[in-house]
C-alpha positions, 0 to 999 in steps of 0.5 A: 356060635362055634366061631364066636366061642373060639374067638372069645377063647383066643382073646382070653389067651392073648389078652388074659386081663379081659377074661378068666384064665383059660387052659391051653388046648394041647396035643400029644404025639407018642414017638414010642418007648415013652417018648412024647411030643407035647404041643400047645394051641396058639390062637390067631391074633395080632401083636406089635413085633419088635421093641420100643426105642426105650427098651433096655438092650434093644438093637436097631434091627427090632423096628416095631411093626404090627403083625397079624397071624390069621391062623392058629397054630401048635407050638412045642410046649418044650424045646426038643429034647435029646430023647426026642431027637434020638427017637427019630435020628438014632443018635444024640449030637449034643456035646454037653451034658447028656439027659433025656429031658435036656434040650438037644443041642449042636444041631444046625438049621440044616440038621433040623430039616433032616429031623423034621423030614423023618419026624413027619414021615414017622408021624404022618404029620406036618411039623416044621420050624416056627416062623420068626413072627410066630416065635415072638408072638408065642413068646410074648403070650399077650405081653408087651414088656421086654419079657413075657414075665415083665420088664425084668428077667430074674434068675428064678424066671429062666436059665440065663447068665445071672442064674449062674448055671452056664449049662442047659437044664431040663426043659420045663424047669422054670415057669411057663408063659401065659400060653403054657410054653416053657423056656422061651427065654434062656436055656438054649436059643432056638432056630426059626425058619426065616432067613434074616431081613430088616423089619418093615415099618408097615403092618404085615400079615402072616409073614414068613421072611424073605425067599432067600438070604445068607443067615437064618433067624435064632431066637430066645437067648441062652444060659450063658448070655445076659438077660437082654439077649433073652428079650422077646424081641431079641434077634440073632442069626447064624449060617444054616450049617452051623450048630452050637452047644447052647442052641436047639429048636422048638417044633411048630405045626 
């Protein structure tokens, strides 16, 4: 009975049209001095990753294919903030505006690994970067449109170029998606754990990307790029050693 109940709960989250809206299960971890990490449970499920040929702004590296995620996971409700980074690393690397609730920026993929190592030691936990498949699944939150909010991303939906702000804003400023995650579109783009590789055409289960490569995956769009870069399926990439003033990351567990 318990398994059946959780299955129904997962279906309602991924496909909200088949049942009443559910309140996502959350986990909060206290880092001390009032700094907390908030995580949202993302249920197991399957989805179509990538974009159709008709989607405006799509790239040829977004080949559609079915992805099955067999295990639920926790995802950061917000992008990692400057105060969270400081609580673990002792200093703030962000080159732009400073603020406790602003996303931390100017961190490379390699820097994120150092943060994760210290965070896990402090909390005795198993935080990590999300896989690219987990990221897109969590971003879509059951939607098959270009964005989790539909096929158009308005300036009031997220912080992208059309919002005319051109700098990261406090996490949680805009509305969340159906999973309860904030800023999956725009604000700062986010490192994923995967090396970049062309997508397969066949269905895959629990993909984690190739074992090695040259570039790491970056997702989510930014405050200085147009909305097509913030599409759920949009893929960017960069060297693991490179940071950016409009790039941060989000935790998974």
